[in-house]
Legacy VTK file of the C-alpha trace (Angstrom):
# vtk DataFile Version 3.0
C-alpha trace
ASCII
DATASET POLYDATA
POINTS 632 float
-198.461 153.486 38.252
-198.767 149.991 36.989
-202.281 148.846 36.101
-203.979 145.684 37.331
-203.724 144.080 33.889
-199.980 144.691 33.782
-199.615 143.059 37.395
-201.403 140.082 35.828
-198.942 139.678 33.162
-196.079 140.123 35.376
-197.253 137.098 37.592
-196.696 134.881 34.435
-192.964 135.729 34.141
-190.505 132.909 34.443
-187.526 133.712 36.870
-184.374 131.575 36.463
-181.261 132.186 38.804
-182.971 135.260 40.193
-182.685 136.803 36.657
-185.751 137.805 34.577
-185.465 135.287 31.685
-188.130 134.250 29.215
-188.912 134.620 25.601
-187.802 138.358 25.375
-186.967 140.151 28.458
-183.794 139.258 30.357
-181.861 141.281 33.059
-178.719 140.347 35.029
-179.257 139.043 38.481
-177.820 142.028 40.188
-181.214 143.465 39.609
-183.472 141.832 41.991
-185.848 142.066 44.950
-184.203 143.770 47.990
-181.520 145.409 45.970
-179.953 148.701 47.083
-179.486 151.583 44.390
-176.578 154.044 44.783
-177.579 157.445 45.967
-176.235 160.687 44.632
-175.213 159.532 41.044
-176.754 158.424 38.017
-177.878 154.757 38.045
-177.634 152.624 34.938
-180.416 150.021 34.509
-179.830 147.545 31.648
-180.917 144.336 30.041
-181.896 142.471 26.844
-185.023 141.888 24.738
-185.777 141.314 21.154
-183.982 143.745 18.824
-186.305 146.958 18.118
-188.499 146.604 21.077
-189.462 149.684 23.174
-188.706 149.252 26.939
-190.255 151.240 29.757
-188.423 151.748 33.033
-190.168 153.155 35.953
-188.847 153.503 39.697
-191.976 154.126 41.871
-192.453 157.462 43.544
-189.363 159.011 41.844
-189.224 162.143 39.983
-187.482 161.414 36.691
-187.799 157.824 37.410
-189.750 156.870 34.188
-187.882 156.233 31.055
-188.339 154.827 27.513
-185.596 153.279 25.399
-185.386 151.127 22.214
-183.279 147.983 22.098
-180.383 147.921 19.594
-179.709 145.348 16.908
-178.290 142.979 19.489
-181.254 143.372 21.821
-179.423 145.340 24.393
-180.937 148.273 26.215
-179.797 150.642 28.995
-181.311 153.654 30.719
-179.990 155.966 33.432
-182.115 156.893 36.479
-181.371 160.518 37.787
-179.103 160.847 40.892
-181.514 159.654 43.832
-181.593 160.691 47.390
-181.125 157.966 50.158
-184.407 156.286 51.132
-185.225 153.483 53.373
-188.689 153.614 51.807
-189.220 150.350 49.871
-190.457 150.907 46.372
-190.696 148.776 43.200
-188.933 148.895 40.020
-190.975 148.036 36.959
-189.668 147.022 33.504
-191.967 146.642 30.499
-191.467 145.411 26.845
-193.916 147.272 24.472
-194.403 145.976 21.014
-195.303 148.073 17.877
-198.969 148.029 18.734
-198.076 149.661 21.979
-198.969 146.487 23.873
-197.187 145.362 26.924
-195.810 141.941 26.014
-193.413 141.223 28.938
-193.137 142.868 32.171
-191.022 142.392 35.510
-191.129 144.060 38.761
-188.455 144.078 41.551
-189.815 144.883 44.905
-188.368 146.294 48.211
-185.809 148.447 46.475
-183.882 150.908 48.717
-181.530 153.755 47.869
-178.188 154.083 49.725
-174.631 153.277 49.638
-173.321 150.396 47.516
-169.925 148.812 47.921
-168.260 145.891 46.058
-166.767 143.334 48.386
-164.280 140.992 46.667
-161.240 138.790 47.145
-160.467 135.204 48.222
-161.384 133.151 51.161
-161.035 135.698 53.999
-163.567 137.851 52.096
-165.637 134.766 51.310
-165.407 133.518 54.943
-168.986 133.551 56.530
-170.221 134.710 59.883
-171.146 131.138 60.601
-167.610 129.947 59.785
-166.275 132.700 62.126
-168.295 131.072 64.885
-171.323 133.627 64.723
-174.487 131.846 64.236
-176.576 135.044 65.073
-175.989 138.707 64.982
-176.731 141.661 67.259
-179.834 143.221 65.599
-179.515 146.230 68.003
-176.056 147.240 66.412
-177.678 148.704 63.275
-180.969 148.872 61.232
-180.536 145.501 59.687
-183.566 145.860 57.298
-181.350 148.397 55.565
-178.260 146.104 55.075
-178.620 143.906 52.013
-176.025 141.679 50.444
-175.895 140.428 46.891
-174.095 137.141 46.662
-172.496 136.063 43.315
-172.206 132.247 42.505
-168.638 131.263 42.169
-167.957 130.630 38.466
-165.049 130.970 36.078
-165.106 131.756 32.223
-162.452 132.661 29.675
-164.623 135.309 28.045
-166.578 138.222 29.575
-170.083 137.262 30.612
-173.249 139.349 30.848
-174.767 137.561 33.811
-173.860 135.380 36.733
-176.354 133.478 39.175
-176.845 135.589 42.249
-179.429 137.161 44.482
-179.930 139.776 47.177
-180.664 139.042 50.747
-181.655 141.159 53.710
-179.360 140.771 56.712
-181.219 139.170 59.659
-181.077 136.262 62.003
-181.980 133.834 59.379
-179.675 134.932 56.726
-176.578 135.830 58.888
-174.773 132.576 58.836
-174.203 132.621 55.236
-172.956 136.379 54.913
-169.414 137.344 54.373
-168.156 138.372 57.768
-165.866 141.007 56.618
-168.382 142.559 54.227
-171.133 142.288 56.868
-169.263 144.178 59.624
-168.096 146.764 57.179
-171.710 147.323 55.976
-173.042 147.276 59.595
-170.657 149.998 60.787
-171.393 152.227 57.741
-175.293 151.708 58.373
-174.896 152.592 61.948
-172.892 155.692 61.374
-174.610 157.044 58.167
-178.118 155.833 58.897
-178.755 154.985 55.170
-179.286 151.757 53.390
-176.343 149.758 52.668
-175.912 147.438 49.552
-172.848 145.037 49.680
-172.135 143.311 46.317
-170.209 140.238 47.376
-168.151 138.623 44.567
-165.392 136.480 45.946
-163.890 133.134 45.580
-161.563 131.387 48.238
-158.011 130.677 47.067
-158.336 133.013 44.037
-155.386 134.940 42.635
-155.237 138.651 41.731
-154.615 137.817 38.174
-158.094 136.016 37.941
-159.603 139.292 38.648
-157.759 141.246 36.065
-158.147 141.447 32.352
-156.018 139.662 29.892
-155.579 142.871 28.077
-154.105 144.418 31.090
-151.982 141.436 32.027
-150.572 141.362 28.534
-149.537 144.907 28.593
-146.959 144.561 31.360
-143.792 142.424 31.100
-143.873 141.505 34.780
-147.381 139.634 34.357
-147.092 138.258 30.846
-145.494 135.160 32.258
-148.809 134.406 33.797
-150.456 134.229 30.363
-147.666 132.071 29.105
-148.078 129.570 31.810
-151.894 129.444 31.368
-151.672 129.228 27.577
-149.158 126.316 28.001
-151.562 124.486 30.337
-154.277 124.530 27.557
-151.987 122.946 24.914
-153.251 119.374 23.971
-150.926 116.486 24.883
-149.270 115.386 21.659
-149.788 111.843 22.534
-153.617 112.184 22.834
-154.475 111.010 19.228
-152.343 107.893 19.450
-153.041 106.957 22.938
-156.796 107.315 22.650
-157.033 105.322 19.332
-158.143 101.601 19.501
-155.757 100.984 16.904
-152.702 102.009 18.774
-150.181 99.205 19.511
-150.164 99.081 23.316
-148.393 95.677 23.646
-145.383 97.438 25.352
-147.585 99.166 28.026
-147.105 98.061 31.515
-149.979 96.149 33.381
-151.379 97.739 36.424
-154.371 97.168 38.854
-156.765 100.136 39.516
-157.844 101.855 41.542
-154.404 102.559 42.907
-152.269 105.733 43.589
-148.947 106.367 41.647
-147.068 105.210 44.993
-148.950 101.911 44.925
-147.853 101.401 41.440
-144.156 101.918 42.399
-143.898 105.564 41.207
-143.187 108.669 43.065
-143.711 111.377 40.574
-145.455 114.569 39.616
-146.417 114.217 35.933
-148.687 112.450 33.473
-149.576 108.853 33.196
-151.928 107.354 30.522
-154.214 104.290 31.348
-155.971 102.085 28.901
-158.639 99.391 29.226
-160.125 97.232 26.421
-163.790 96.510 26.551
-166.397 94.332 24.909
-169.666 96.218 24.535
-172.694 94.041 24.696
-175.240 94.292 21.872
-178.081 95.547 24.172
-176.016 98.559 25.105
-175.752 99.889 21.478
-176.975 103.448 20.996
-177.733 103.933 24.647
-176.220 106.452 26.991
-173.685 104.908 29.209
-172.737 105.975 32.906
-168.991 105.851 33.554
-167.889 105.997 37.191
-164.137 106.138 37.932
-164.142 107.330 41.709
-161.873 110.392 42.684
-158.798 111.071 40.499
-155.886 112.892 41.867
-155.236 115.680 40.473
-156.904 116.062 37.014
-158.075 113.682 34.317
-159.103 113.659 30.635
-161.184 110.500 29.817
-161.900 109.218 26.446
-164.036 106.519 24.971
-163.031 105.150 21.535
-161.094 108.327 21.061
-163.652 110.818 21.984
-163.410 113.008 25.175
-166.253 112.061 27.485
-165.261 113.999 30.594
-162.452 115.826 32.392
-162.106 116.997 36.060
-159.643 119.022 38.177
-160.949 118.353 41.724
-158.645 115.818 43.161
-161.382 114.927 45.855
-164.459 114.594 43.510
-165.660 111.223 42.118
-165.817 111.293 38.389
-168.953 110.289 36.672
-169.310 110.959 33.078
-172.001 110.150 30.491
-171.018 108.493 27.175
-173.452 109.418 24.588
-175.278 106.632 22.741
-173.906 107.817 19.364
-170.510 106.593 20.469
-171.674 103.256 21.726
-171.275 100.329 19.272
-171.377 96.468 19.903
-167.857 94.777 20.357
-164.418 96.030 21.041
-164.033 99.531 22.708
-161.406 101.455 24.629
-161.296 103.639 27.600
-158.338 105.845 27.666
-157.636 108.039 30.776
-154.939 110.780 30.883
-154.082 111.469 34.663
-151.988 114.527 35.526
-150.709 114.999 39.100
-149.117 118.343 39.975
-148.260 117.531 43.578
-149.163 115.085 46.349
-150.035 111.365 45.611
-151.522 111.115 42.118
-153.723 108.496 40.638
-156.994 106.785 41.411
-157.956 107.198 45.089
-161.365 105.555 45.203
-162.496 102.101 46.291
-162.847 99.022 44.033
-166.482 99.438 43.677
-166.228 103.018 42.335
-164.969 102.069 38.889
-168.131 100.880 36.943
-169.642 101.212 33.409
-173.402 100.645 32.567
-176.390 101.949 30.891
-177.631 105.253 32.462
-180.455 104.515 34.766
-179.938 100.769 34.527
-178.945 98.185 37.129
-176.407 96.122 35.142
-172.799 97.261 35.574
-169.461 96.292 34.064
-166.737 96.233 36.762
-163.776 98.250 35.607
-161.585 97.620 38.663
-158.624 95.373 38.289
-156.462 94.869 35.187
-155.396 98.059 33.105
-152.383 99.038 31.204
-150.484 102.238 31.687
-147.539 104.317 30.060
-145.730 107.095 32.001
-145.777 110.197 29.672
-142.409 111.576 28.491
-143.932 114.721 27.091
-143.473 118.182 28.596
-146.501 118.889 30.855
-148.170 122.317 31.297
-149.372 122.661 35.001
-153.040 122.912 35.104
-154.452 125.960 36.546
-157.419 125.905 39.018
-160.497 127.736 37.776
-160.073 130.473 40.357
-156.358 131.036 39.287
-157.078 131.416 35.669
-156.109 134.933 34.299
-159.092 137.132 33.887
-161.609 134.171 34.338
-163.145 135.642 37.606
-163.147 139.127 36.209
-165.051 137.753 33.081
-167.424 135.429 35.030
-168.283 137.148 38.253
-167.339 140.849 38.084
-168.142 141.675 34.505
-171.851 140.709 34.835
-172.265 143.436 37.605
-170.543 146.297 35.733
-171.567 149.140 35.575
-174.014 148.781 38.492
-173.710 152.046 40.173
-171.626 151.973 43.390
-169.547 154.111 45.819
-166.337 151.923 46.025
-164.739 148.549 46.638
-163.246 146.667 49.504
-160.686 143.933 48.845
-159.102 141.048 50.922
-156.813 138.889 48.908
-153.127 138.158 48.496
-152.489 134.734 50.104
-152.444 132.972 46.865
-149.898 135.547 45.370
-147.383 135.277 48.377
-144.853 133.302 46.487
-144.832 135.954 43.709
-144.751 139.111 46.087
-142.534 141.057 43.645
-144.782 140.572 40.817
-147.772 141.458 43.004
-146.209 145.020 43.330
-147.113 145.547 39.676
-150.065 143.282 39.392
-152.204 144.538 42.286
-152.249 148.293 41.293
-152.822 147.226 37.681
-155.868 145.306 38.868
-157.335 148.270 40.761
-156.739 150.578 37.668
-158.252 147.799 35.495
-161.396 147.723 37.607
-161.698 151.546 37.442
-161.247 151.459 33.779
-164.079 148.944 33.335
-166.518 150.648 35.705
-165.941 154.060 34.088
-166.814 155.794 37.462
-163.603 157.554 37.783
-161.016 156.796 40.446
-163.503 155.241 42.951
-162.380 154.414 46.428
-160.488 151.043 46.659
-159.764 149.877 50.383
-157.932 146.695 51.016
-156.770 144.447 53.828
-153.003 143.866 54.437
-152.405 140.030 55.197
-152.713 138.997 58.619
-150.112 136.936 60.629
-149.698 133.456 59.346
-146.718 131.071 58.985
-146.315 130.400 55.181
-143.324 128.128 55.776
-140.695 130.897 55.238
-140.762 134.408 56.933
-139.942 136.555 53.847
-142.504 135.972 51.085
-145.421 137.168 53.144
-143.532 140.225 54.330
-142.645 141.094 50.785
-146.328 140.574 49.837
-147.424 142.967 52.525
-144.802 145.406 51.240
-146.268 145.102 47.826
-149.714 145.710 49.132
-148.655 148.852 50.794
-146.918 150.108 47.720
-150.304 150.294 45.994
-151.145 153.199 48.194
-149.707 155.608 45.606
-152.929 155.282 43.743
-155.445 157.918 44.571
-158.413 157.045 46.791
-156.867 154.049 48.236
-156.506 152.854 51.843
-155.088 149.823 53.638
-156.480 148.101 56.883
-153.564 146.698 58.896
-154.241 143.442 60.602
-151.002 142.538 62.352
-152.828 142.206 65.694
-155.804 139.999 64.763
-154.273 137.093 62.835
-153.463 133.530 63.822
-149.994 132.236 62.721
-151.587 128.663 62.749
-154.556 129.426 60.713
-154.716 131.189 57.438
-158.319 132.134 58.204
-158.405 134.025 61.427
-161.766 133.914 62.875
-161.989 137.476 64.326
-163.385 139.360 61.379
-164.998 142.353 63.066
-161.738 144.390 63.408
-161.132 143.722 59.705
-164.556 145.107 58.615
-164.481 147.875 61.244
-161.120 149.095 60.021
-162.310 149.166 56.275
-165.342 151.035 57.500
-163.062 153.572 59.282
-161.261 154.214 56.094
-164.475 154.833 54.193
-166.024 156.965 56.882
-162.832 159.199 57.078
-162.252 159.625 53.363
-165.553 159.251 51.650
-168.103 160.569 54.051
-166.024 163.058 56.261
-166.899 161.364 59.471
-164.552 162.475 62.113
-162.718 159.151 62.910
-159.175 157.916 63.214
-158.616 155.450 60.440
-154.913 155.019 60.220
-151.843 154.515 62.452
-148.638 156.495 61.730
-146.253 155.087 58.935
-142.683 154.984 58.694
-141.137 157.863 57.042
-137.319 158.048 57.191
-134.297 157.368 59.483
-131.213 159.081 60.839
-128.069 157.215 62.248
-127.273 158.144 65.809
-124.062 156.389 66.852
-124.816 152.700 67.321
-128.661 153.354 66.908
-131.094 154.123 64.188
-133.681 156.727 64.822
-136.819 155.731 62.737
-139.321 158.474 62.165
-143.082 158.078 61.598
-145.657 160.641 60.083
-149.309 160.954 59.763
-152.083 158.771 61.517
-153.038 158.889 65.169
-150.061 159.499 67.222
-148.180 159.371 69.445
-146.845 155.887 68.998
-147.284 153.298 71.944
-147.837 149.592 72.366
-151.197 147.859 72.619
-149.775 145.774 75.712
-147.706 148.336 77.503
-144.547 146.319 76.852
-141.450 147.351 74.982
-142.000 147.654 71.207
-141.320 144.206 69.542
-140.196 142.728 66.225
-137.568 145.402 65.259
-134.357 144.041 63.653
-131.052 145.787 62.566
-128.439 144.864 60.102
-125.067 146.244 59.183
-123.234 146.068 56.047
-123.204 142.303 56.138
-127.057 142.358 55.562
-127.505 139.971 58.479
-130.476 140.997 60.710
-130.555 140.663 64.473
-133.252 141.413 67.068
-133.139 144.994 68.287
-134.322 146.925 71.314
-136.844 149.776 70.499
-137.586 152.828 72.561
-140.572 154.958 71.681
-140.466 158.792 71.807
-143.718 160.349 70.323
-143.367 159.840 66.510
-139.822 158.385 66.722
-138.535 154.928 67.654
-134.864 154.494 68.523
-133.548 151.158 67.763
-130.241 149.455 68.751
-128.692 146.071 69.082
-125.484 144.926 70.728
-125.042 142.491 67.729
-125.065 145.247 65.279
-122.580 148.085 66.480
-122.762 149.967 63.128
-126.414 149.628 61.703
-127.381 150.467 58.229
-130.945 149.029 57.859
-133.841 148.283 60.014
-136.902 145.872 59.575
-140.146 145.948 61.508
-142.441 142.728 61.614
-140.586 141.375 58.666
-142.018 137.798 58.830
-145.210 136.186 57.758
-146.166 135.057 61.354
-145.072 138.217 63.188
-147.493 139.674 65.699
-145.948 143.037 66.642
-147.434 145.291 69.440
-146.678 148.836 67.974
-149.883 150.796 67.557
-150.732 154.448 67.135
-152.413 156.427 69.838
-155.959 155.365 68.708
-154.997 151.649 69.056
-154.641 150.879 65.356
-151.559 148.663 64.442
-148.510 150.129 62.581
-147.782 148.245 59.420
-144.577 146.261 58.714
-141.775 147.978 56.796
-138.087 147.752 55.917
-135.628 150.665 55.480
-133.253 148.817 53.018
-133.783 148.108 49.281
-131.848 144.795 49.217
-132.996 142.123 46.809
-136.105 140.182 47.629
-136.437 136.515 47.880
-139.411 136.484 45.557
-137.740 138.621 42.881
-137.513 135.773 40.327
-140.844 134.193 40.833
-143.345 135.232 37.958
LINES 1 633
632 0 1 2 3 4 5 6 7 8 9 10 11 12 13 14 15 16 17 18 19 20 21 22 23 24 25 26 27 28 29 30 31 32 33 34 35 36 37 38 39 40 41 42 43 44 45 46 47 48 49 50 51 52 53 54 55 56 57 58 59 60 61 62 63 64 65 66 67 68 69 70 71 72 73 74 75 76 77 78 79 80 81 82 83 84 85 86 87 88 89 90 91 92 93 94 95 96 97 98 99 100 101 102 103 104 105 106 107 108 109 110 111 112 113 114 115 116 117 118 119 120 121 122 123 124 125 126 127 128 129 130 131 132 133 134 135 136 137 138 139 140 141 142 143 144 145 146 147 148 149 150 151 152 153 154 155 156 157 158 159 160 161 162 163 164 165 166 167 168 169 170 171 172 173 174 175 176 177 178 179 180 181 182 183 184 185 186 187 188 189 190 191 192 193 194 195 196 197 198 199 200 201 202 203 204 205 206 207 208 209 210 211 212 213 214 215 216 217 218 219 220 221 222 223 224 225 226 227 228 229 230 231 232 233 234 235 236 237 238 239 240 241 242 243 244 245 246 247 248 249 250 251 252 253 254 255 256 257 258 259 260 261 262 263 264 265 266 267 268 269 270 271 272 273 274 275 276 277 278 279 280 281 282 283 284 285 286 287 288 289 290 291 292 293 294 295 296 297 298 299 300 301 302 303 304 305 306 307 308 309 310 311 312 313 314 315 316 317 318 319 320 321 322 323 324 325 326 327 328 329 330 331 332 333 334 335 336 337 338 339 340 341 342 343 344 345 346 347 348 349 350 351 352 353 354 355 356 357 358 359 360 361 362 363 364 365 366 367 368 369 370 371 372 373 374 375 376 377 378 379 380 381 382 383 384 385 386 387 388 389 390 391 392 393 394 395 396 397 398 399 400 401 402 403 404 405 406 407 408 409 410 411 412 413 414 415 416 417 418 419 420 421 422 423 424 425 426 427 428 429 430 431 432 433 434 435 436 437 438 439 440 441 442 443 444 445 446 447 448 449 450 451 452 453 454 455 456 457 458 459 460 461 462 463 464 465 466 467 468 469 470 471 472 473 474 475 476 477 478 479 480 481 482 483 484 485 486 487 488 489 490 491 492 493 494 495 496 497 498 499 500 501 502 503 504 505 506 507 508 509 510 511 512 513 514 515 516 517 518 519 520 521 522 523 524 525 526 527 528 529 530 531 532 533 534 535 536 537 538 539 540 541 542 543 544 545 546 547 548 549 550 551 552 553 554 555 556 557 558 559 560 561 562 563 564 565 566 567 568 569 570 571 572 573 574 575 576 577 578 579 580 581 582 583 584 585 586 587 588 589 590 591 592 593 594 595 596 597 598 599 600 601 602 603 604 605 606 607 608 609 610 611 612 613 614 615 616 617 618 619 620 621 622 623 624 625 626 627 628 629 630 631
C-alpha cells in the first residue's frame, strides 16, 4: 500500500491534458481516472521518465500487480500486468519514480480503475455523432449499470509522424456526460454491459469527414499500387509554389499586377475559377511599431491561404469559414516600406476574401491603433500547376499517427468502425484500402487478429446511385479477413441526411456481432447473404445462405429493389418472390436475364430481411466494370 508520505508527494503532481506530466514522469492520457483495463490478457502499462530511473507500478488489491522496471536510454518504460479478472470494484493504479537513493521523487495515482472489456471505436462523423446530436439529451439509466460504462475521448488532431500522446480523458456514462458521448459507441457498450454484466471501456477515436487512408500507415499505403496515388496527391500538395520567392519579395516588380478591392470574392473580382490568386499590399510601418509584435486580421479566406510579411510566412489556414488572425513577430517589424503577400487557393466554391470591410486590419498586439487594410490591393492569377490541398483529416496516416498511435498497445478486445462516406467516390480503391487498414491496425497492436466489426453505409443520396453501392460492395468484400463482421443498416438511414439520427440499431447490431462471435452468447447477429443463382426460363433464382432464415420482408410487402439485366447490361425493375432461402426474380422487360442486382443505389431502402428482422445487404451477381474503377 502507498504511504501517507507518498500520497503527499502525489498531491503536488502537475496534470496537463489529463496526462501525468512534470519534470520527470509522463504517461499517455489513455491512462487516467475511471479507465477500464482489459480482462483476461496481459495489460501493458507504459510511460516516460528520466533515463536510468527505476519505476514502480502497483495495481491495488491485485495478485502480481506490483512491478519494478528501469527506464531505457530514451526514458521509456513499460511493464505488463498479469491477466486480470473482470471486476467492478474501483481500485487505484500507482506509479512511482525512484532515484538511486531509493527515494520516491515522482508519483501518480489513477483512481476508480475497473477491469472488464475494452473496445476501440473509430471512424468518421457517424461514429463521432453524439447522443445529443441524435436528439437524446438523457439516457435510460435502468438499461444497464452505467457506472460500469466508461468512454475515453481522444481530441481530434492530425500529425505527419507517429505521436506518443494525444489529449484525452475518460468519463463515466451518466446523465451529465451522456449528451457528449458517441451514440454508436454508447449503444454498443450499453448492450455489452447489459448482457455480460462486466465493466465496458470504449476508446473513442474518430473524426468526422475522415478518410480510411488517414487511419492507415504510410508504409502500408506505399506497399500497394492501388493506394500509392493517394501518397502522390498528398506529396504534390506539399510542394511549394515556385512563385513564392518572387511574389513575396518587396523587390519584385509588380507594376503589371491588376488592382483589386478587398475584401471580395473571386466572382466579385470578375473571375470564376478554382485555382490560386496572389495578392500584395504595400505598407508604411510607423516608427513606434518597430520591434513590436503585430496582430494581422484578414477575416475568413475561402479556401486556404499562405500569408507573408516582408517575405516571411506569418500564417496559414485551411478552414474557409475561420477568420484569419496572425501574429507578426517583432523581429520582422522595421520602420518604413513593408509588404503583405497572400496566396489564396480555392479548390471549389466561391474563393477569395469573404469577410467584412472591418475584418482586415493590422496593429500592435494588444494595442488600440489599427491600420485599415481594406480597399486597394493588387493581384495576379497564378499560372502554376496547383496541388489540391488535403484537409487535416484526409491526409494519409495523419490520424493513425496523431490519435491512434498514442493509445497503442493499450490492451483491448477488438474494434468497431463506422466510416466510408468520404471514400465513396473511390469505391474500387476502397476494396484494397479498407482490408489493408484493418491488417495495418492488427500489425501495429500486435494482439493477433483481434475482432473488427464495421458498419455498412446507410441509405443516402450521394448524387449518383452507383458509387455508394460500389462502396458497400467494397466494405462487404473485407469479410474475407478473419474475425470480421458487418452491420447492415439499409433500413435505418435517411436518403436526405448523411447523418441518420437513429443510432441505437447501429450500436445494437455491432453488439450482436460481438456477443455472437466473441462472447458465445446465443443471439442472431446476421441475416442470410447471397450465395449463387440459377437460370429458370425467364427468371433468375437467387440462393441465400447462413444467417437467420427464412427470408421475409419487414413490412409484409413484396420484396423491393431487385433489378434484372440481359446481355445489353441495362437493368430494369423486377418482381421478386420469396421461398425460404431463395428469391425468384423476373421482369417483363428482360425476357432473357443474365444478371441481378439488389438495392444497388446509394439511397435504396429495401425491405428484405432475415427471419430475425436483420436486413439483407445489397449485392450484384455480375462482375461488369464499376463506375469508380478509374478513381484513385
